[in-house]
C-alpha positions as CSV (number, residue, x, y, z in Angstrom):
1,M,0.0,-0.1,-0.1
2,N,1.5,3.2,-0.9
3,A,1.8,6.2,1.5
4,E,-1.1,8.1,-0.3
5,A,-3.5,5.3,-0.1
6,K,-3.1,4.7,3.6
7,K,-5.9,6.0,5.9
8,R,-4.5,7.8,9.0
9,C,-5.4,9.5,12.0
10,S,-7.2,13.0,11.0
11,W,-4.3,15.1,12.4
12,A,-1.9,13.4,9.7
13,E,-4.3,13.5,6.7
14,G,-3.6,15.7,3.7
15,D,-0.3,16.8,4.9
16,P,3.0,15.1,3.7
17,L,5.0,16.2,6.7
18,L,2.5,15.0,9.2
19,A,2.0,11.9,7.3
20,E,5.4,11.0,7.3
21,Y,5.9,11.6,10.9
22,H,2.8,9.7,11.7
23,D,3.8,6.8,9.5
24,E,7.4,6.4,10.4
25,E,8.0,8.1,13.8
26,W,5.1,8.5,16.1
27,G,4.9,5.8,18.7
28,E,8.1,3.9,17.3
29,P,10.5,2.9,20.2
30,I,13.8,5.0,20.2
31,S,16.9,3.7,21.9
32,E,19.6,6.3,21.2
33,D,19.9,9.0,23.9
34,D,20.4,12.0,21.7
35,A,17.4,11.0,19.6
36,L,15.3,10.6,22.8
37,F,16.5,14.0,24.0
38,E,15.5,15.5,20.6
39,R,11.9,14.2,20.9
40,L,11.8,15.4,24.5
41,V,12.7,18.8,23.5
42,L,10.3,18.9,20.5
43,E,7.5,18.0,22.6
44,M,8.5,20.7,25.2
45,F,8.6,23.4,22.5
46,Q,5.2,22.1,21.0
47,A,3.5,23.1,24.1
48,G,0.9,25.6,23.2
49,L,1.7,25.4,19.4
50,N,0.9,22.8,16.7
51,W,3.0,19.9,15.8
52,R,3.2,20.9,12.2
53,M,5.1,24.0,13.1
54,I,7.6,22.0,15.2
55,L,8.2,19.6,12.4
56,Q,8.7,22.4,9.9
57,K,11.2,24.0,12.2
58,R,12.9,20.7,13.0
59,P,15.9,21.2,10.7
60,A,16.6,24.5,12.5
61,F,16.3,23.0,15.9
62,R,18.7,20.4,14.9
63,K,21.0,23.1,13.7
64,A,20.5,25.4,16.8
65,F,20.8,22.4,19.3
66,H,24.0,20.9,17.7
67,N,21.9,17.9,16.5
68,F,20.4,17.5,20.1
69,S,23.9,16.4,21.3
70,L,23.4,15.9,25.0
71,S,27.0,16.6,25.8
72,R,27.0,19.8,24.0
73,V,23.7,21.2,25.0
74,A,24.5,20.5,28.7
75,R,27.4,22.8,28.4
76,Y,25.2,25.7,27.0
77,N,25.7,29.0,29.0
78,D,24.1,32.4,28.9
79,K,25.6,33.3,25.7
80,D,24.1,30.0,24.0
81,V,20.6,30.9,25.6
82,E,21.0,34.4,24.0
83,R,22.0,33.0,20.7
84,L,18.9,30.6,20.7
85,L,16.6,33.6,21.7
86,N,18.0,35.3,18.7
87,D,17.5,32.3,16.3
88,K,14.5,33.2,14.1
89,G,14.4,29.5,12.8
90,I,13.3,28.1,16.3
91,I,10.6,28.9,18.7
92,R,12.3,31.6,20.8
93,N,11.0,30.9,24.3
94,R,13.4,31.5,27.1
95,K,11.7,29.2,29.6
96,K,11.6,26.3,27.1
97,I,15.2,26.9,26.0
98,E,16.6,27.1,29.6
99,A,14.4,23.9,30.4
100,A,16.3,22.1,27.5
101,V,19.6,22.9,28.6
102,K,18.7,21.8,32.3
103,N,17.0,18.7,31.1
104,A,20.2,17.8,29.0
105,K,22.1,18.0,32.3
106,V,19.6,15.9,33.9
107,I,19.8,13.1,31.3
108,L,23.6,13.2,31.7
109,E,23.2,12.6,35.4
110,I,20.7,9.8,34.5
111,R,23.5,8.3,32.2
112,K,25.9,8.1,35.1
113,E,23.2,6.3,37.3
114,Q,21.9,4.0,34.6
115,G,24.4,3.6,31.8
116,S,22.0,5.6,29.3
117,F,18.7,7.6,29.1
118,A,17.2,4.7,27.3
119,N,18.1,2.2,30.0
120,Y,16.5,4.6,32.6
121,L,13.3,4.8,30.6
122,A,13.1,1.1,30.4
123,A,13.5,0.6,33.9
124,L,10.5,2.8,34.6
125,D,7.2,1.7,35.8
126,Q,5.4,1.6,32.5
127,E,2.0,2.8,33.9
128,A,1.3,6.2,32.3
129,E,0.4,7.9,35.4
130,E,3.6,6.7,37.2
131,L,5.7,7.8,34.2
132,I,4.3,11.3,34.3
133,K,4.9,11.5,37.9
134,E,8.6,10.5,37.6
135,F,9.2,13.0,34.8
136,R,7.7,15.8,36.6
137,K,9.9,15.3,39.5
138,R,13.2,15.2,37.4
139,F,12.6,17.3,34.5
140,S,12.0,21.1,33.8
141,F,9.1,22.3,31.9
142,M,7.4,19.1,32.1
143,G,3.6,19.2,32.6
144,P,1.5,16.0,32.3
145,T,0.6,16.6,28.6
146,I,4.2,17.1,27.6
147,A,5.3,14.0,29.5
148,L,2.4,11.8,28.1
149,N,3.0,13.1,24.5
150,F,6.8,12.2,24.8
151,F,6.0,8.8,26.1
152,R,3.6,8.3,23.2
153,S,5.9,9.7,20.6
154,V,8.6,7.1,21.8
155,G,6.4,4.1,22.2
156,M,6.3,3.8,25.9
157,V,2.7,4.4,26.1
158,P,0.6,3.3,23.3
159,A,-0.4,6.0,20.7
160,T,-4.0,6.3,20.2
161,H,-4.9,5.9,16.7
162,Q,-8.2,6.6,15.3
163,P,-10.6,3.8,13.9
164,G,-9.6,3.1,10.3
165,C,-6.0,4.3,10.7
166,W,-3.7,1.7,9.4
167,K,-1.4,1.9,12.6
168,A,-4.6,1.2,14.9
């Protein structure tokens, strides 16, 4: 079945960018730490905005955040935050930018404890409510919706697909 003929969730219908994300990424497990960090940051930046905008800006986010390299982002300082606040290619929100830097540091601490961010995630209680509670304790700018969307996006909590969607 070709990509155009697939029935998708309504949010991904009729938009090639959203369809590609829906079909190839959303709900698929990720085991690489920088890729998990990317998804976490994108979910944070999406808060209050639409996912299409985030996907459109994804190449600029990757450039601005050094391809979501945890070790690089964790070393960002005030000058880097100012650089990001002046980058017209991304969402220029100080709280979200500062949270991304803090969360990179948190993930590096988790790596010391668990060997990797992926190991930490795999060891968590898999109940959605418990996952959200754990994330809200450890991470900045992490409301329940952002946390739940992150867990759905990386396949830890089953993504909800609409009836008729080929992924349902």
